[in-house]
N, CA, C and O atoms as CSV, one atom per row, in Angstrom:
chain,resi,resn,atom,element,x,y,z
A,1,UNK,N,N,-63.524,104.616,15.599
A,1,UNK,CA,C,-64.575,104.170,16.493
A,1,UNK,C,C,-65.555,105.313,16.690
A,1,UNK,O,O,-65.149,106.469,16.810
A,2,UNK,N,N,-66.818,105.001,16.723
A,2,UNK,CA,C,-67.874,105.968,16.929
A,2,UNK,C,C,-67.810,106.461,18.377
A,2,UNK,O,O,-67.746,105.640,19.292
A,3,UNK,N,N,-67.825,107.778,18.610
A,3,UNK,CA,C,-67.754,108.282,19.984
A,3,UNK,C,C,-68.918,107.824,20.856
A,3,UNK,O,O,-68.815,107.846,22.082
A,4,UNK,N,N,-70.037,107.406,20.231
A,4,UNK,CA,C,-71.193,106.951,20.982
A,4,UNK,C,C,-71.000,105.550,21.557
A,4,UNK,O,O,-71.700,105.164,22.493
A,5,UNK,N,N,-70.055,104.784,21.003
A,5,UNK,CA,C,-69.849,103.414,21.468
A,5,UNK,C,C,-68.634,103.346,22.367
A,5,UNK,O,O,-67.689,104.122,22.221
A,6,UNK,N,N,-68.669,102.426,23.284
A,6,UNK,CA,C,-67.514,102.231,24.162
A,6,UNK,C,C,-66.770,100.985,23.710
A,6,UNK,O,O,-67.363,100.107,23.083
A,7,UNK,N,N,-65.469,100.890,24.019
A,7,UNK,CA,C,-64.721,99.711,23.616
A,7,UNK,C,C,-65.238,98.458,24.319
A,7,UNK,O,O,-65.819,98.522,25.403
A,8,UNK,N,N,-65.013,97.340,23.683
A,8,UNK,CA,C,-65.420,96.059,24.252
A,8,UNK,C,C,-64.738,95.853,25.600
A,8,UNK,O,O,-63.574,96.220,25.754
A,9,UNK,N,N,-65.438,95.271,26.585
A,9,UNK,CA,C,-64.817,95.039,27.883
A,9,UNK,C,C,-63.625,94.086,27.798
A,9,UNK,O,O,-62.784,94.086,28.696
A,10,UNK,N,N,-63.531,93.274,26.740
A,10,UNK,CA,C,-62.426,92.337,26.603
A,10,UNK,C,C,-61.136,93.049,26.210
A,10,UNK,O,O,-60.050,92.498,26.387
A,11,UNK,N,N,-61.241,94.273,25.676
A,11,UNK,CA,C,-60.046,94.997,25.272
A,11,UNK,C,C,-59.358,95.594,26.479
A,11,UNK,O,O,-59.992,96.238,27.316
A,12,UNK,N,N,-58.047,95.376,26.566
A,12,UNK,CA,C,-57.268,95.975,27.646
A,12,UNK,C,C,-56.546,97.175,27.067
A,12,UNK,O,O,-55.521,97.026,26.402
A,13,UNK,N,N,-57.069,98.353,27.312
A,13,UNK,CA,C,-56.475,99.561,26.766
A,13,UNK,C,C,-55.460,100.171,27.721
A,13,UNK,O,O,-54.940,101.253,27.447
A,14,UNK,N,N,-55.163,99.508,28.834
A,14,UNK,CA,C,-54.255,100.046,29.825
A,14,UNK,C,C,-52.789,99.776,29.547
A,14,UNK,O,O,-51.937,100.263,30.291
A,15,UNK,N,N,-52.459,99.028,28.516
A,15,UNK,CA,C,-51.064,98.734,28.237
A,15,UNK,C,C,-50.931,97.965,26.947
A,15,UNK,O,O,-51.924,97.632,26.299
A,16,UNK,N,N,-49.696,97.684,26.578
A,16,UNK,CA,C,-49.485,96.965,25.313
A,16,UNK,C,C,-49.980,95.526,25.414
A,16,UNK,O,O,-49.994,94.952,26.503
A,17,UNK,N,N,-50.388,94.936,24.282
A,17,UNK,CA,C,-50.879,93.556,24.311
A,17,UNK,C,C,-49.778,92.533,24.551
A,17,UNK,O,O,-50.054,91.399,24.942
A,18,UNK,N,N,-48.532,92.932,24.318
A,18,UNK,CA,C,-47.398,92.043,24.585
A,18,UNK,C,C,-46.331,92.803,25.349
A,18,UNK,O,O,-46.217,94.024,25.241
A,19,UNK,N,N,-45.545,92.053,26.131
A,19,UNK,CA,C,-44.442,92.629,26.895
A,19,UNK,C,C,-43.134,92.069,26.367
A,19,UNK,O,O,-43.053,90.883,26.046
A,20,UNK,N,N,-42.118,92.900,26.272
A,20,UNK,CA,C,-40.788,92.394,25.988
A,20,UNK,C,C,-40.346,91.595,27.213
A,20,UNK,O,O,-40.960,91.703,28.274
A,21,UNK,N,N,-39.304,90.807,27.077
A,21,UNK,CA,C,-38.802,90.063,28.229
A,21,UNK,C,C,-38.409,91.041,29.337
A,21,UNK,O,O,-38.729,90.817,30.504
A,22,UNK,N,N,-37.723,92.115,28.977
A,22,UNK,CA,C,-37.303,93.104,29.983
A,22,UNK,C,C,-38.501,93.717,30.695
A,22,UNK,O,O,-38.475,93.886,31.914
A,23,UNK,N,N,-39.562,94.055,29.942
A,23,UNK,CA,C,-40.766,94.622,30.556
A,23,UNK,C,C,-41.454,93.593,31.442
A,23,UNK,O,O,-41.956,93.938,32.512
A,24,UNK,N,N,-41.485,92.333,31.012
A,24,UNK,CA,C,-42.086,91.286,31.835
A,24,UNK,C,C,-41.318,91.121,33.138
A,24,UNK,O,O,-41.922,90.992,34.203
A,25,UNK,N,N,-39.981,91.125,33.061
A,25,UNK,CA,C,-39.164,90.971,34.274
A,25,UNK,C,C,-39.459,92.077,35.273
A,25,UNK,O,O,-39.579,91.828,36.473
A,26,UNK,N,N,-39.574,93.284,34.779
A,26,UNK,CA,C,-39.878,94.428,35.652
A,26,UNK,C,C,-41.280,94.288,36.234
A,26,UNK,O,O,-41.485,94.506,37.428
A,27,UNK,N,N,-42.251,93.922,35.387
A,27,UNK,CA,C,-43.638,93.760,35.821
A,27,UNK,C,C,-43.757,92.670,36.884
A,27,UNK,O,O,-44.434,92.855,37.895
A,28,UNK,N,N,-43.093,91.522,36.651
A,28,UNK,CA,C,-43.209,90.371,37.549
A,28,UNK,C,C,-42.257,90.460,38.736
A,28,UNK,O,O,-42.462,89.784,39.744
A,29,UNK,N,N,-41.223,91.284,38.627
A,29,UNK,CA,C,-40.257,91.405,39.718
A,29,UNK,C,C,-39.374,90.162,39.865
A,29,UNK,O,O,-38.984,89.801,40.975
A,30,UNK,N,N,-39.064,89.515,38.748
A,30,UNK,CA,C,-38.226,88.318,38.788
A,30,UNK,C,C,-36.976,88.539,37.948
A,30,UNK,O,O,-36.901,89.484,37.163
A,31,UNK,N,N,-35.998,87.660,38.121
A,31,UNK,CA,C,-34.749,87.754,37.374
A,31,UNK,C,C,-34.897,87.109,36.000
A,31,UNK,O,O,-35.809,86.317,35.767
A,32,UNK,N,N,-33.999,87.457,35.111
A,32,UNK,CA,C,-33.967,86.852,33.779
A,32,UNK,C,C,-33.721,85.353,33.900
A,32,UNK,O,O,-34.309,84.570,33.153
A,33,UNK,N,N,-32.853,84.939,34.839
A,33,UNK,CA,C,-32.563,83.522,35.052
A,33,UNK,C,C,-33.848,82.776,35.438
A,33,UNK,O,O,-34.132,81.713,34.885
A,34,UNK,N,N,-34.628,83.324,36.384
A,34,UNK,CA,C,-35.865,82.673,36.803
A,34,UNK,C,C,-36.874,82.633,35.654
A,34,UNK,O,O,-37.592,81.646,35.493
A,35,UNK,N,N,-36.932,83.711,34.848
A,35,UNK,CA,C,-37.832,83.728,33.691
A,35,UNK,C,C,-37.546,82.542,32.778
A,35,UNK,O,O,-38.463,81.816,32.396
A,36,UNK,N,N,-36.280,82.343,32.428
A,36,UNK,CA,C,-35.962,81.258,31.508
A,36,UNK,C,C,-36.111,79.888,32.172
A,36,UNK,O,O,-36.350,78.901,31.477
A,37,UNK,N,N,-35.978,79.805,33.489
A,37,UNK,CA,C,-36.306,78.557,34.195
A,37,UNK,C,C,-37.793,78.259,34.062
A,37,UNK,O,O,-38.177,77.118,33.807
A,38,UNK,N,N,-38.623,79.263,34.231
A,38,UNK,CA,C,-40.074,79.094,34.099
A,38,UNK,C,C,-40.441,78.673,32.677
A,38,UNK,O,O,-41.334,77.847,32.488
A,39,UNK,N,N,-39.762,79.233,31.681
A,39,UNK,CA,C,-39.993,78.840,30.286
A,39,UNK,C,C,-39.614,77.379,30.099
A,39,UNK,O,O,-40.375,76.602,29.523
A,40,UNK,N,N,-38.437,77.008,30.588
A,40,UNK,CA,C,-37.952,75.624,30.440
A,40,UNK,C,C,-38.895,74.632,31.117
A,40,UNK,O,O,-39.103,73.530,30.608
A,41,UNK,N,N,-39.463,75.012,32.254
A,41,UNK,CA,C,-40.380,74.135,32.994
A,41,UNK,C,C,-41.785,74.130,32.391
A,41,UNK,O,O,-42.651,73.377,32.837
A,42,UNK,N,N,-42.009,74.964,31.386
A,42,UNK,CA,C,-43.319,75.000,30.719
A,42,UNK,C,C,-44.364,75.792,31.473
A,42,UNK,O,O,-45.557,75.636,31.213
A,43,UNK,N,N,-43.950,76.636,32.396
A,43,UNK,CA,C,-44.903,77.415,33.194
A,43,UNK,C,C,-45.280,78.736,32.547
A,43,UNK,O,O,-46.312,79.320,32.876
A,44,UNK,N,N,-44.446,79.209,31.626
A,44,UNK,CA,C,-44.760,80.426,30.878
A,44,UNK,C,C,-44.398,80.172,29.425
A,44,UNK,O,O,-43.396,79.526,29.117
A,45,UNK,N,N,-45.240,80.698,28.533
A,45,UNK,CA,C,-45.097,80.404,27.108
A,45,UNK,C,C,-44.924,81.701,26.319
A,45,UNK,O,O,-45.905,82.290,25.864
A,46,UNK,N,N,-43.667,82.149,26.158
A,46,UNK,CA,C,-43.433,83.358,25.368
A,46,UNK,C,C,-43.622,83.081,23.881
A,46,UNK,O,O,-43.737,81.928,23.466
A,47,UNK,N,N,-43.653,84.129,23.097
A,47,UNK,CA,C,-43.787,84.029,21.642
A,47,UNK,C,C,-42.530,84.616,21.006
A,47,UNK,O,O,-41.854,85.457,21.600
A,48,UNK,N,N,-42.229,84.166,19.800
A,48,UNK,CA,C,-41.079,84.683,19.065
A,48,UNK,C,C,-41.565,85.382,17.795
A,48,UNK,O,O,-42.489,84.915,17.129
A,49,UNK,N,N,-40.941,86.483,17.479
A,49,UNK,CA,C,-41.157,87.189,16.218
A,49,UNK,C,C,-39.760,87.574,15.744
A,49,UNK,O,O,-39.192,88.574,16.182
A,50,UNK,N,N,-39.217,86.755,14.836
A,50,UNK,CA,C,-37.826,86.944,14.442
A,50,UNK,C,C,-36.940,86.652,15.630
A,50,UNK,O,O,-37.018,85.570,16.212
A,51,UNK,N,N,-36.100,87.597,15.997
A,51,UNK,CA,C,-35.221,87.398,17.150
A,51,UNK,C,C,-35.828,87.941,18.443
A,51,UNK,O,O,-35.239,87.809,19.516
A,52,UNK,N,N,-36.998,88.547,18.335
A,52,UNK,CA,C,-37.627,89.164,19.507
A,52,UNK,C,C,-38.484,88.164,20.265
A,52,UNK,O,O,-39.311,87.466,19.677
A,53,UNK,N,N,-38.280,88.100,21.578
A,53,UNK,CA,C,-39.090,87.256,22.456
A,53,UNK,C,C,-40.093,88.154,23.167
A,53,UNK,O,O,-39.727,89.184,23.733
A,54,UNK,N,N,-41.356,87.757,23.134
A,54,UNK,CA,C,-42.421,88.564,23.717
A,54,UNK,C,C,-43.325,87.687,24.578
A,54,UNK,O,O,-43.473,86.492,24.325
A,55,UNK,N,N,-43.918,88.288,25.585
A,55,UNK,CA,C,-44.881,87.594,26.434
A,55,UNK,C,C,-46.220,88.311,26.287
A,55,UNK,O,O,-46.344,89.472,26.675
A,56,UNK,N,N,-47.228,87.629,25.727
A,56,UNK,CA,C,-48.552,88.262,25.655
A,56,UNK,C,C,-49.052,88.607,27.063
A,56,UNK,O,O,-48.842,87.846,28.008
A,57,UNK,N,N,-49.698,89.733,27.191
A,57,UNK,CA,C,-50.190,90.185,28.511
A,57,UNK,C,C,-51.086,89.123,29.153
A,57,UNK,O,O,-50.999,88.888,30.359
A,58,UNK,N,N,-51.944,88.481,28.361
A,58,UNK,CA,C,-52.817,87.440,28.911
A,58,UNK,C,C,-51.990,86.283,29.488
A,58,UNK,O,O,-52.347,85.717,30.521
A,59,UNK,N,N,-50.888,85.934,28.820
A,59,UNK,CA,C,-50.012,84.861,29.302
A,59,UNK,C,C,-49.327,85.275,30.600
A,59,UNK,O,O,-49.196,84.465,31.517
A,60,UNK,N,N,-48.896,86.515,30.682
A,60,UNK,CA,C,-48.259,87.019,31.898
A,60,UNK,C,C,-49.237,86.962,33.070
A,60,UNK,O,O,-48.870,86.550,34.170
A,61,UNK,N,N,-50.475,87.373,32.831
A,61,UNK,CA,C,-51.480,87.369,33.888
A,61,UNK,C,C,-51.854,85.939,34.285
A,61,UNK,O,O,-52.087,85.665,35.463
A,62,UNK,N,N,-51.914,85.024,33.305
A,62,UNK,CA,C,-52.201,83.616,33.606
A,62,UNK,C,C,-51.086,83.021,34.466
A,62,UNK,O,O,-51.357,82.312,35.435
A,63,UNK,N,N,-49.832,83.310,34.108
A,63,UNK,CA,C,-48.682,82.821,34.880
A,63,UNK,C,C,-48.792,83.283,36.336
A,63,UNK,O,O,-48.581,82.494,37.256
A,64,UNK,N,N,-49.116,84.542,36.539
A,64,UNK,CA,C,-49.235,85.079,37.897
A,64,UNK,C,C,-50.371,84.397,38.657
A,64,UNK,O,O,-50.201,84.027,39.819
A,65,UNK,N,N,-51.527,84.227,38.015
A,65,UNK,CA,C,-52.669,83.554,38.660
A,65,UNK,C,C,-52.338,82.124,39.041
A,65,UNK,O,O,-52.800,81.634,40.072
A,66,UNK,N,N,-51.534,81.439,38.214
A,66,UNK,CA,C,-51.220,80.030,38.441
A,66,UNK,C,C,-50.118,79.790,39.472
A,66,UNK,O,O,-49.868,78.643,39.845
A,67,UNK,N,N,-49.458,80.845,39.937
A,67,UNK,CA,C,-48.435,80.652,40.971
A,67,UNK,C,C,-49.097,80.119,42.242
A,67,UNK,O,O,-50.231,80.485,42.552
A,68,UNK,N,N,-48.390,79.253,42.981
A,68,UNK,CA,C,-48.996,78.724,44.204
A,68,UNK,C,C,-49.181,79.819,45.250
A,68,UNK,O,O,-48.395,80.763,45.336
A,69,UNK,N,N,-50.225,79.668,46.028
A,69,UNK,CA,C,-50.509,80.608,47.113
A,69,UNK,C,C,-49.671,80.199,48.323
A,69,UNK,O,O,-49.605,79.020,48.672
A,70,UNK,N,N,-49.037,81.173,48.956
A,70,UNK,CA,C,-48.223,80.908,50.126
A,70,UNK,C,C,-49.086,80.451,51.279
A,70,UNK,O,O,-50.054,81.120,51.639
A,71,UNK,N,N,-48.745,79.319,51.860
A,71,UNK,CA,C,-49.459,78.789,53.031
A,71,UNK,C,C,-48.873,79.474,54.254
A,71,UNK,O,O,-47.804,79.093,54.730
A,72,UNK,N,N,-49.568,80.482,54.764
A,72,UNK,CA,C,-49.037,81.266,55.876
A,72,UNK,C,C,-48.982,80.473,57.176
A,72,UNK,O,O,-48.218,80.827,58.075
A,73,UNK,N,N,-49.767,79.418,57.297
A,73,UNK,CA,C,-49.742,78.596,58.519
A,73,UNK,C,C,-48.397,77.883,58.658
A,73,UNK,O,O,-47.908,77.684,59.771
A,74,UNK,N,N,-47.804,77.501,57.534
A,74,UNK,CA,C,-46.532,76.793,57.614
A,74,UNK,C,C,-45.341,77.742,57.521
A,74,UNK,O,O,-44.194,77.301,57.585
A,75,UNK,N,N,-45.600,79.039,57.371
A,75,UNK,CA,C,-44.553,80.044,57.316
A,75,UNK,C,C,-44.869,81.163,58.299
A,75,UNK,O,O,-45.205,82.274,57.887
A,76,UNK,N,N,-44.764,80.879,59.609
A,76,UNK,CA,C,-45.103,81.921,60.594
A,76,UNK,C,C,-44.119,83.100,60.491
A,76,UNK,O,O,-42.966,82.956,60.085
A,77,UNK,N,N,-44.631,84.248,60.874
A,77,UNK,CA,C,-43.785,85.447,60.851
A,77,UNK,C,C,-42.722,85.336,61.918
A,77,UNK,O,O,-42.822,84.524,62.838
A,78,UNK,N,N,-41.700,86.165,61.781
A,78,UNK,CA,C,-40.570,86.182,62.721
A,78,UNK,C,C,-40.985,86.548,64.131
A,78,UNK,O,O,-42.175,86.653,64.426
A,79,UNK,N,N,-40.004,86.742,65.007
A,79,UNK,CA,C,-40.287,87.022,66.436
A,79,UNK,C,C,-41.103,88.233,66.691
A,79,UNK,O,O,-41.392,88.551,67.845
């Protein structure tokens, strides 16, 4: 790349383009059981390469955006 040019704004240079299942679990803070429940329900779409299961970063971010927002009015804080 020419030092005079900057990378395209669409490029995410802050991390790998795909996450292993273990890396996704750590990133999302969920259990392996919940991950595979989400896959079964069609809420997250991992990719396979041989025996390796991977989650594209864009898919991980889409999954997070699509989670329902907690309705705080129906979940008041404790005493």
